C-alpha positions in Angstrom: 0.0 0.0 0.0 1.1 3.6 -0.6 1.4 6.0 2.3 -2.1 7.4 1.5 -3.7 4.0 1.6 -3.9 3.7 -2.2 -2.9 0.4 -3.8 0.8 0.9 -4.5 0.5 0.0 -8.2 -2.1 2.8 -8.5 -0.2 5.5 -6.6 1.2 8.3 -8.7 4.9 7.9 -9.6 6.9 10.9 -10.9 9.5 10.3 -13.5 12.2 12.3 -11.6 15.4 13.1 -13.4 15.7 11.3 -16.7 18.8 10.3 -18.6 18.8 10.2 -22.4 20.4 7.8 -24.9 20.1 8.5 -28.6 21.3 7.5 -32.0 20.1 9.1 -35.3 16.4 9.8 -35.1 15.9 7.6 -32.0 16.0 9.0 -28.5 15.1 7.1 -25.3 14.6 8.9 -21.9 15.2 6.6 -18.9 13.9 7.3 -15.4 16.2 5.4 -13.0 14.3 6.5 -9.8 10.9 5.5 -11.3 11.4 1.8 -11.4 14.3 2.0 -13.9 11.7 2.5 -16.6 11.7 4.2 -20.0 9.7 7.4 -19.6 9.5 8.1 -23.3 10.8 6.9 -26.7 10.9 9.5 -29.5 11.5 8.3 -33.1 11.7 10.9 -35.8 10.0 13.4 -33.6 7.1 11.1 -32.7 6.5 10.1 -29.1 5.9 6.3 -28.9 4.8 5.8 -25.3 2.1 7.0 -22.9 4.2 9.1 -20.6 3.8 10.3 -17.0 2.1 13.5 -18.0 -0.4 12.0 -20.4 -3.2 11.6 -17.9 -2.3 8.3 -16.3 0.4 9.0 -13.7 -0.1 5.8 -11.7 2.9 3.6 -11.1 1.4 0.8 -13.2 0.2 2.9 -16.1 3.0 4.7 -18.1 6.3 4.3 -19.8 8.0 0.9 -20.4 9.0 -0.8 -17.2 10.8 -4.0 -16.2 8.7 -6.7 -14.5 10.6 -8.9 -12.0 10.8 -11.1 -10.1 7.3 -11.9 -11.3 5.1 -10.5 -14.1 1.3 -10.0 -13.9 -0.6 -10.9 -10.7 0.2 -13.4 -8.1 -3.2 -14.5 -6.9 -3.8 -13.1 -3.4 0.0 -12.6 -3.1 0.3 -16.2 -2.1 2.4 -19.1 -3.4 4.3 -22.2 -2.2 8.0 -22.7 -2.8 10.2 -25.5 -1.6 7.5 -26.7 0.8 6.9 -23.3 2.4 4.0 -20.9 1.9 4.9 -17.3 1.2 2.7 -14.1 1.3 3.7 -11.1 -0.8 2.6 -7.6 0.1 -0.4 -6.8 -2.1 -0.2 -3.8 -4.3 -3.4 -4.1 -6.4 -6.4 -5.1 -4.4 -5.6 -8.5 -2.8 -3.0 -9.4 -5.4 0.7 -8.7 -5.9 1.3 -7.4 -9.5 4.3 -7.0 -11.8 7.0 -7.6 -9.2 9.0 -5.0 -7.2 11.4 -3.6 -9.8 8.9 -1.3 -11.5 8.4 0.8 -8.3 11.9 0.9 -6.8 14.9 3.2 -7.8 17.6 1.6 -9.9 21.3 2.5 -9.8 23.1 3.7 -12.9 26.1 1.6 -13.6 26.9 3.0 -17.0 25.6 5.9 -19.1 27.1 6.7 -22.6 25.6 8.5 -25.6 23.8 5.3 -26.8 23.7 2.9 -23.9 22.6 2.8 -20.2 23.1 0.0 -17.7 21.0 -0.1 -14.5 21.1 -2.4 -11.5 18.8 -3.2 -8.6 19.3 -5.1 -5.4 16.0 -6.8 -4.7 14.6 -6.5 -1.1 14.4 -9.3 1.5 11.1 -8.3 3.2 7.3 -8.6 2.8 7.6 -7.3 -0.7 10.0 -10.1 -1.7 11.7 -12.4 0.8 14.5 -13.9 -1.4 16.7 -11.0 -2.5 18.5 -11.3 -5.8 20.2 -8.8 -8.1 18.7 -7.4 -11.4 20.4 -5.7 -14.2 19.1 -4.1 -17.4 20.9 -2.8 -20.4 19.3 -0.5 -23.0 21.2 0.3 -26.2 20.1 2.3 -29.3 21.1 2.3 -32.9 19.5 4.6 -35.6 16.3 2.5 -35.9 16.4 0.0 -33.0 16.2 -0.2 -29.2 17.5 -3.4 -27.7 16.9 -4.2 -24.1 18.3 -7.0 -22.0 17.1 -7.9 -18.5 18.7 -10.4 -16.2 18.0 -11.6 -12.6 20.5 -13.4 -10.5 19.6 -15.5 -7.5 22.1 -15.1 -4.7 22.5 -17.5 -1.8 18.9 -18.7 -1.9 16.9 -20.4 -4.6 13.8 -18.5 -5.7 11.0 -18.5 -8.2 11.4 -16.0 -11.0 9.6 -14.5 -14.0 10.9 -11.5 -15.9 9.6 -9.3 -18.7 8.6 -5.8 -19.9 5.5 -3.7 -19.8 5.4 -1.0 -22.5 2.5 1.4 -22.8 2.5 2.1 -26.5 0.4 5.0 -27.8 -2.7 3.5 -29.5 -1.7 2.1 -32.9 -3.8 2.2 -36.0 -3.3 -1.6 -36.3 -1.7 -4.4 -34.3 -0.3 -7.4 -36.1 -0.3 -10.3 -33.7 -0.9 -14.0 -34.5 -0.6 -16.3 -31.4 -1.4 -20.0 -31.6 -2.7 -20.4 -28.0 -4.1 -18.3 -25.1 -4.4 -18.9 -21.4 -8.0 -18.6 -20.2 -9.0 -16.4 -17.3 -11.3 -17.3 -14.4 -14.1 -15.2 -12.9 -11.5 -13.1 -11.0 -9.7 -12.3 -14.3 -6.7 -14.4 -13.4 -4.8 -16.8 -15.7 -5.6 -20.5 -15.4 -4.7 -23.7 -17.2 -4.8 -25.2 -19.7 -4.2 -22.9 -22.7 -6.6 -23.1 -25.5 -7.4 -21.3 -28.9 -7.0 -17.5 -28.9 -10.2 -15.4 -28.8 -10.7 -12.2 -30.8 -9.7 -8.9 -29.2 -10.1 -6.8 -27.1 -7.6 -8.6 -24.9 -6.2 -8.6 -21.5 -4.6 -12.0 -21.9 -1.5 -14.1 -22.1 -0.5 -15.9 -25.3 1.8 -18.6 -26.6 3.2 -19.5 -30.0 4.0 -15.8 -30.8 6.6 -14.9 -33.4 6.8 -11.2 -32.4 4.3 -8.4 -33.1 4.1 -5.2 -35.1 2.3 -1.9 -34.4 1.3 0.4 -37.2 0.8 4.1 -36.5 1.0 7.2 -38.7 2.6 5.4 -41.6 5.3 3.8 -39.5 5.8 0.2 -38.5 7.2 -0.8 -35.1 8.3 -4.4 -35.0 8.7 -6.2 -31.6 10.8 -9.3 -31.1 12.0 -11.2 -28.0 13.3 -14.5 -26.8 10.4 -14.6 -24.3 7.9 -17.4 -24.9 4.9 -15.7 -23.3 3.3 -12.5 -24.5 0.6 -10.5 -22.8 -1.5 -8.0 -24.8 -3.7 -5.4 -23.1 -5.7 -3.3 -25.6 -8.8 -2.3 -23.6 -7.8 1.3 -23.2 -8.6 3.9 -25.9 -5.2 5.6 -25.7 -2.8 2.7 -25.4 -2.0 -0.9 -26.3 0.5 -2.9 -24.2 2.4 -5.8 -25.8 4.4 -7.5 -23.1 7.0 -10.2 -23.6 7.7 -12.2 -20.5 9.4 -15.5 -19.5 6.3 -17.0 -17.9 2.5 -16.4 -17.6 0.8 -14.2 -15.0 0.4 -16.1 -11.7 3.2 -18.4 -12.8 4.2 -19.0 -9.2 0.9 -20.9 -8.8 0.6 -22.4 -12.3 4.1 -23.8 -13.3 6.6 -22.7 -10.7 9.7 -21.3 -12.5 12.8 -21.9 -10.3 16.2 -20.3 -10.1 18.8 -22.2 -8.1 21.1 -20.3 -5.8 23.7 -18.5 -8.0 21.6 -19.1 -11.2 20.6 -16.4 -13.7 17.6 -15.8 -16.0 18.2 -13.4 -18.9 15.9 -12.3 -21.7 16.0 -9.7 -24.5 13.4 -7.4 -26.1 13.9 -5.4 -29.3 11.9 -2.6 -30.9 12.7 -1.8 -34.5 11.1 1.1 -36.5 10.5 1.3 -40.3 8.7 3.7 -42.5 8.7 7.5 -43.1 
């Protein structure tokens, strides 16, 4: 919970001081203190993301942020790991959503004209009892932003899912062709087994995805990742979220992903622009 009693994920979060990286027509503004997120991406003068000043200042609702050590909601903040039950601090109703990294300040390890590296020591408290160290690298070329995200377990094994949550300004069209989709229950939470995809609008997790593309204003933005799960949220009029992640929402209760002590999980996510 936030200090005012609001769910933490819905509390306003200011961008703070941003650091820019750029190459050619591409400029990326990074907000280390605001969850290590990207506050805005500008390509050829055109802003790509819903930013903190676009009417949705909530922690959960702007920019492009890393999700770790879980993505999506953990049902009621509860899960079992290695024979012990854990309870995470809820930040959206009774649930714990999108991990802890998107709301904590990250440390800047490197900042050059076209690259930034950020690091985060995860807590060992009610928010997350296992610790761990996260690192993200963002690098730009004239038409491409490539992001890598890694999470290292330290002396304790732990469950782990990582991914990204970009709030893209509403595209004219989304190209997205999954082969399967997780159903959701009456509470709106992901359940097993996956089945055929439904038609949009979506707030769902998909499998069998070979990237995606957003078309807006005569430009094409291609998305690619080595993640095998993709969430799409397109129920808002001003934004569409296309979120590659290493496991489904509520993965800690569906198919527990495990990092042994000293082990690392790492994934990449690439955005590439084409068109005028």
